[in-house]
N, C-alpha and C positions, 0 to 999 in steps of 0.2 A: 439431225439437230446441230451438227457441226456447221453446216451451211447457214442455218438460222443465226447462230452465234456470230459467224463471220460477217454477216450482213448487219445484224442489229447492234453488236457491241460498239462499233464506232459511232453509230447514231446516238446511242444512249450516253456514251462518254461525252459527246459534244453537248448534249443537254446538261449533263452533270457538271461540266466545266463552268457553265454560266448560271445554272439553276440547281445548285447542289441539293436544296431541300424540296425540289419538285416532286420526288416520289412520296412525300408526306401528304400531298394533295389527294383528296378522296377520288378524284376522277383519273388520276395518273395510271393506276394499275388496270382499270377496265380498258383504257385506251391502249396501254401497252399490250394487254392480252389480244386486242383486235389486231394490232400490228404483228404480233407473233403468228396469229392465225393466217393473216395475209401472206406472211413470209413463208410459212409452211406450205401454203397453197401455191406459192411461187408465181403469183400473178403480179407483174411489175407495176401495173397501173394501181392495183389495190394496195400494194406496199407503199407506193408514193402517196396515195390518198390518206392512208392510215398514219403514215409518218407525218404528213402535213397536219392532220387532225391533232396528233400528239404535240407537235411543235407549236401549233396555234394555241392550244390550251395552256401549255407551259408559259409561253411568252405573254399571254394576256391575263393569266390568273396566278402565276407564281412570282415570287420575289427573286430577283437576281442576287447572286452572292458576290461579295467583294473579294477580289483575288488576293488581297492583303489581310484577310480576316485571320487573326491568330488562332481562332478556335476551329479552323477549317479541318484539321486532322480529326478532331473529336467529332465534328459534324459529319464526317464521312465514315469513320470507323464505327460509331455508335449504331447507325442503321444496318451496316453490314453485319455486325455482331448480333443485332436483334433478329435479323432474318436467319442467321446461322443457328441461333438458339431455338428459334421457332421450328426449324426443320431438322433439328438434331437427330430425331428418330429415323429420318429418311436417309441420313448420311452414315456411312461406316465410321466407326470410332476413329480409325486411323485418318480418314479424310477430314473429319471434323477437327482433330488435333492439328493436322498439317495446316489447315486453313487458318486456324487461330495463330499458329506460329508465323505463318506468312504475313498475316495482317499486322502482327506485332512488329515484325522486321520492317515492313514497309512504313509503318507509322514512325518507327524510330529514325528511319532514313528520310522521312517526310517525302516519300515517293507518291505524290498526289496522282500522277498519271496512272501508275499501276493500281493504286487504290480505287480510282474511278473505274478501271477495267473490272476489278473484282466486284465492285458495287453493281456494275451493269450486269455481270454474270449472275450475281445473286438475285437481282430484280427479275431477270429472265427465268431463273430457277423458281422463284416465288410465283411468277405469273403462270408458269406451267403447272405448278403444284395446285394453285387455286383453280385453274381450268380443269384439272383432273378431278378435284373435289366437286366442281359444279356439274361434271358429267355423270357423277354417281347418283 
């Protein structure tokens, strides 16, 4: 999983930099799950194709975000916290609390780069959790 994160976190962060609300699109998570599967299978051509599918969808169907948007911190912390709350039972209490403190600290410092990384990690976590539910 560490290799998957190493490959996908930068790709997702690039998307979130310009299209912060793209994960709210209904097709985003299915496309992300396909990208995760291709990355786990470690087939370079499939990874490139699925990444291109995701990028194409985001660019053609999602609204880009303004880099000077004053509500950008809220726009990024809210979905992170929503995913965190949704999967609280899957996380150890200590992990959940630490993540909330980290998010608070980053929001106070307005550390958008680190918040994007956390958001990307949480999106991967959710994609894997949904994939696990679909397998059952």
